[in-house]
C-alpha positions in Angstrom: 88.8 -103.0 -4.6 87.9 -99.9 -2.7 91.5 -98.6 -2.7 91.8 -99.3 -6.4 88.7 -97.2 -7.2 90.1 -94.4 -5.0 93.4 -94.5 -6.8 91.7 -94.4 -10.2 89.5 -91.5 -9.1 92.6 -89.6 -7.8 94.4 -90.3 -11.1 91.4 -89.0 -13.1 91.3 -85.9 -11.0 95.0 -85.2 -11.5 94.6 -85.7 -15.3 91.6 -83.4 -15.4 93.5 -80.7 -13.5 96.6 -81.0 -15.7 94.5 -80.8 -18.9 92.7 -77.8 -17.5 95.9 -76.1 -16.7 97.3 -76.9 -20.2 94.2 -75.3 -21.8 94.3 -72.1 -19.8 98.1 -71.4 -19.9 99.1 -68.8 -22.5 102.6 -67.7 -23.3 103.2 -64.0 -24.4 106.1 -62.7 -26.4 105.9 -59.2 -24.9 104.6 -57.5 -21.8 102.3 -55.5 -24.0 100.6 -58.7 -25.3 100.1 -59.7 -21.7 98.6 -56.4 -20.7 96.2 -56.4 -23.7 95.1 -60.0 -22.9 94.6 -59.0 -19.3 92.6 -55.9 -20.3 90.3 -58.0 -22.4 89.7 -60.4 -19.5 89.3 -57.8 -16.7 86.3 -55.5 -16.3 87.2 -52.1 -14.8 84.8 -51.1 -12.0 82.6 -48.1 -12.8 84.0 -46.0 -10.0 87.5 -46.5 -11.2 86.6 -45.6 -14.7 84.8 -42.4 -13.6 87.8 -41.3 -11.5 90.2 -42.0 -14.4 88.0 -40.0 -16.8 87.9 -37.1 -14.3 91.7 -37.2 -13.9 92.2 -37.2 -17.7 89.8 -34.2 -18.1 91.9 -32.2 -15.6 95.1 -32.7 -17.5 96.2 -29.6 -19.4 95.8 -29.6 -23.1 99.1 -29.9 -25.1 100.4 -26.6 -26.5 100.2 -26.0 -30.2 103.2 -27.1 -32.2 105.6 -24.2 -32.8 105.2 -24.4 -36.5 101.4 -24.2 -36.3 101.7 -21.1 -34.2 104.1 -19.6 -36.7 101.9 -20.5 -39.7 98.6 -19.3 -38.1 100.2 -16.1 -36.7 99.4 -16.7 -33.0 
């Protein structure tokens, strides 16, 4: 009897793990979908966010389009 109960417990555990895996698996059509899903699930640490914002602020501003410079007379 004891071996039967252990066997049943093991089967239930395996079924539980399989159902959990089936519920959490997601298939993505593109890499962009995967990245968006990951972004929604992952919290960016504050230090990383601050460093990213500083880096973006240091980037040079894009030049005005040639036709805007022409029209404005710059």
